[in-house]
N, C-alpha and C positions, 0 to 999 in steps of 0.2 A: 192612305192610312189613316186611322184616326186612334183616339187613346183606347176604344175599346173594339178594334178591328177583331172580327171573328167571333165577337159577342163573349169573350170571357169577362171576368170582373173587370171593370175599367180600372182598378186601382193594382194591376199586378204585372205591370211592366217595370224594368229597370230603367231609371231615368239618368243614367251616367252619360257622359260625353262619348264613350265608346259605342253605347246603344243609339245616341241619336245620328252618330255618324253612320253606323250600319243601316240604320232604317232609311236614311236619307239617299243611300246609295244602292238599295237593294229592293225588290219588290217582293222578296220572301218575308212572310209575317215573322215578326221576332219571337223568342220565346218568352212565355208569360211566367214571370217571376214577381216576388212582392215587391211592392213599391215601399221606399224609405218611409217611415212613419211621418216625417216633417213635411212631406209634399203637400202644399196648401195649408189653409188655416181651417182649424176644427173649432167650431162653436157648437154649443148646445142648441139642441132643438126645442124651442119654446114658441109654438104659434101664437102670435099675437095680431090683434087688429091692425096694428101698423104695417105688419108684413103683408097680410091680405089686401090692404089698401095700397101699399106701394106696388104690388104685382097687380092689383085691380087697374090702375091707372095706365100701365104700360102692357097690355095684352099682346102688342107686338113691339118689338124693340127696335127695329130698323129696316129701312128700304134703302137700296143703293145701286145706282146703274153708273158703269163706267163708259158706256155709248149706248147706241140706240138698240142694241142686241143684248149685251152681257149685263146681268145685274144679280142681285142678292135680296132676299128676304131673310130676316132673323127674327125668331120668336121664343117665348118661354120653352118652347119645347124642341127646337131645331133650327136648322139650316137650310134653305132651299137656293138653288142657283138656276138662272135662266140663260140660254144663249140665241133666244129667238125674240127678244124684247118683251117677254112676260107672257106669251101665249101659253107656254110649257114650262114646268119646274121640275127639277130633279133634288130630291132630299140629299144631302150630305149624310152618308151612312156612319153609325158608330157612336152616337150620342143619345141612344135611348135611355140611359140610366142617369142622364145629366138634366139639369134645368138652367136654362140660360139666364143670365142676370145681366149681362151688357155686352156690347159689342162695338169696337171701334175700327173704322175702315182707314187705315193709313193710305192705301191705295186698293185697287181692285183685287190684286193678288196678294197683298199684306194685310192680314187681318187680325185683331186682338180680341178674344173672347174671354168673359168672366163667367165661369159655370160653377154649379155646386152640384154635389151628390150627397145624398143621405145615406149614412152607415149607422145602424142601430139607433142609438139616441142622439148621435151627432151628425152635423152636416160638415162636408169638407168643401171650400171654396179654392178652385184653381185657375190660374191665369195661363191660358194657351195662345200660341200664336202660329200663323201659317204664312208662308211666303211664296205659295204656289197654288193659290186659289182654292186651298182646302184639301188638296191631295195627301198632303202630310201635316201633322200637327206635334208641336213641341211645348213642353211646359216652359214658361218664361223663366222659371228659376226652379232648381230641386227643392227649394225650402221658402216658400213664399211667406216671409215676414216683414212687418212693417215696423221697422226700428225697435225691435222688442216689444211691440205694443200688440195688444189683443184685440185692437179695433178690426172690425170685419170690413174688408173691401167690398164697396158697393158698386162704384161707378168708375168707367174709364173717360178720361178728359181729352188727353192728347198725346199722341205717339208720332214721333217722326225720327228716323234713323235709330239712334242709340238711346234716345232719350224719351221719357214718358212720364205722364202725370196720372196718377187715381186718386180717388178720394174714398176715404172709410165714411162711417155714420158722422164724424165731426172735423176731419182734417184731410189736408192734401198732401200726398207723398210724392217725391220725384225719384226717377231712375237715371242714370246715365250709363247703364250697361245693359240695355235691352231686357230689363226686369229682373236682373239676377239679384241686385240689393236696391234696397228702397231707404230713403231718408225722408223725414218729415219737412215739409218747406216752412218758411218763415211768414205764410200766410197764417191770419188769425184762425182760431178754431172756429168751424162753421158747420151747419147742417145743410149738406148738399144733396138735393134729391134729383131723380132723373131729368125733371123739367128744368132745374136751375143750371143745367150745363150751357144752357143759352147765355149764362152770365160770364163764360169763358170765350174768347176769341182769339185765334193764332192767325198772322198773314205769313209766317214763316217757321222754320223749324225753331228759330231762336225768340222770336218777337211775339209777344201776346200780352193780353190782358184779362183781368178778374174782377168782376164787381161784385163786391161783398156787400150784402143787404142785412146782415145780422142785428147789427146796432145803428152806429153811424154809417150811413152808406158812403163807402169808400172805392174807388177806382184803383187798382193795382196794376203795374205794369212789369214785364220781366224781358230782358233782352239776352238771356242765357238758358232758354228753353224751360224755365220754370224753376231752376235751381235757386233763384232768390228773386224777390219782387220788392218793388218800391211803390208807396202810394203816390199818386199823380193828380187825384181829384176827390174832393170831399163835397158831396151833395147828393142829389137824387136825379141822375138822368135817365132812369128808367129801371126795368126789370131784366131786360135781355139787351144785349150788346153784340155788334157786328162791325168789325173793320174790315176794309177792302184793300188798304194799304197802310204803310206805316205811319200815315199821316191822318186819314180819313176813317171816320167811324160814324156807326149809327146805333142810336138806342130806343126803344120802344116801352112806354108804359101804357098798361091796360087794366091795372088793378085799382081799385078805388076811382076810376075816372069812367064818365059815360061813354068815350070813345077812346080808342088808342091814340096817344099822342107820341109824336117822332121827335127825336132830338139828334143833332148833327154836330160833330167836332172835325176840326181840321188841323189841330195841333196835338195829335197823339193822345187826346183825352183829357189834356190839361183845363180846356174850357168847352162849354156846350152851349147851343142855342136851339130854341125850338122851332122846327119846321112846321108843325101844324097837325091836324088831326088826320088820322086814317078813316075814309067813310065808312066804317063797317057798323054793324047792327049795335044797337045800345047795349050797355051792360056787358062787356067783354070779360075774359079772364085768361089767364095763361097764354101770352103770346111767345112765339118764336121767331127769330128774324135770321135768315139766311143770306149769304151773297154768293151769287152764281159767278162762275168764272169770266161771263161776258159783262160783269158789274150790275147786273140785274137783282134787285131785292126781292126776297120771296118773304112773306110774312103770313104766319099762320096764326088765327085766332080763335079760342074756343069760347062757347057761350054755354051757360048752365040751364036757362030758362027761355024757349025750349032747347034741350041740348042738341049741340051741333057745332061744327067747325068749318070756317071758311078761310080760303087761301087767296092771297093777293099779290100781285107783280107790279113792280116798279121800275122802268126802264130809264128813268130820269133821275135817279138817285133820290127818291123819295117825293118829289114835288108833285106827282100825279100817281095814282094807283088805280088797278082794274082788277075786278074780281074774276078769278079763274075757276073757282069751284066753291060750291056751297053743299055741305053734306049735314045729313042729320046725326051722323056718328061723331061725336066728339073727340074719339080717338083715332080719327082716320090721320093717314101719314102720306105727305106729298114729297116727291123727288124730282127737280128740274135740272136738266143738263144746261139749258138757256132759256131764253124768253118764250121760246115756241114748244119746246119738247119736253114733256113730263110725264108722271105717272101719279096716280093717286092709289094707295091701299087702303080699302074700305074693311073695317074690322067689326067684331060683335058688338053688341049693345053695352054701353059702360054699366047699365043698372043691373047687370047680371052678375051677382056676388060669387058665382062658380067661375067667373071667368079665368082666375089664376089657376084653376084646377084642371082645365080641359082645354082643347084646342077648339077654335070659333071658326065659323063659316067668314070667310073674307072673299074680296074681290078686287082684281087688279084692272085699273083703268087707264087708259092712255090716251094723250093728246099730241098733236104735232103743228097745232095752229093757235097756241098760246092759250088754251082753255075754252075756245068757242066751241069745239066738240070734243066729247069723250067717248071713247069706245070700250066695251067691256072684252078684256081679252082672256082671262081665266077666272076660275072660281075654286076655292078649297072647300071640300065637303069634309066636316069634323065627324060624320059617321063613318065614312069610308077611307077618311085620312088620306084622301088623293086630291090631286089638282086635275081639273077637267077644262076643255074649252071648246066653244062652238066651231064645229070645222068650217063654218062659213065666215067666222069673224075673220076681218082683214088682218093681214100680216103686217109687221112692223118692218118698214124697209131699212137699209142702211145707209141711205142717201146722204150727202154732206148736210151738216146741220145748220141752221139759220144763225 
């Protein structure tokens, strides 16, 4: 069941505790009744260049796999799930009237999504969650307000158990009750974009860091899931951070330099030292750094001229790097389970200014040898709005991962 199951108006369900309990215990569709007017945040629809640009930069929101078989793709227009490693995809029904703004995978079964729906001259922003891989969806709160603020929620930063963080256009908000209530954190006001989420890194439910780059670059640390933060470093260790445990972290700087520079800390961010350059093409921009469960580092680096994106892996904590994929698509996304097994989602051309307004062609690629070989598994056709795959394409087995 999803918010608009049966395709009635998606804002005509009772969002009370009794309804949620009934919906979770019965397969019969609930009665459609009017939603309380406070559900979501209502903001005027004023099309701006900034809005189009923000959506243009993220034509696909996320790709996520829990193992070699089961995974997700989430974009502006919907959710797809695969059970065969990416050869075929099933769209989660019921979101035809929604536009996806962001997604956070707490696990493969627990997702948080931020969606919006346009009603007359307003758009309503909703925070929904599922704990059963998308079979049922519940509003995180019957009245999503950010401490009395009219700031519009934009991005989901971190969720674990009862706690969570999201940001508006300029502030970060914290919840300790699965999103029912929100309060503003003590982090300085900042403008956080989709790509700036690489400035956050958590190694547990409680312990995380935030790299603030608005004025004087400051690294903040929390040990209570984001309820409060303390500054631990003032300087410029980079633009994206990634910690692999409570002491060890990495940062990468690719803006304003000829090649990305990697930095390292072994004292929880209190001090940093330069490790050296990553051997990517000159003039990089916008890097994202990810730590895999096997402590392999995954680095994604974009370039503007010519447009493109490359992905690099390091199995020795940043001392050496190997390029695993080079794409002329600067919006390509990569997800690796470990140093051997990964997927790349190729999306539309970034120069297409209509990208935010329509679905684009995309292809799912797979490797199980660390990027030495890539296989095309499936392709989405925007004209038919359907996924297809070559019947002769090899399957993704479920053998033990390296």
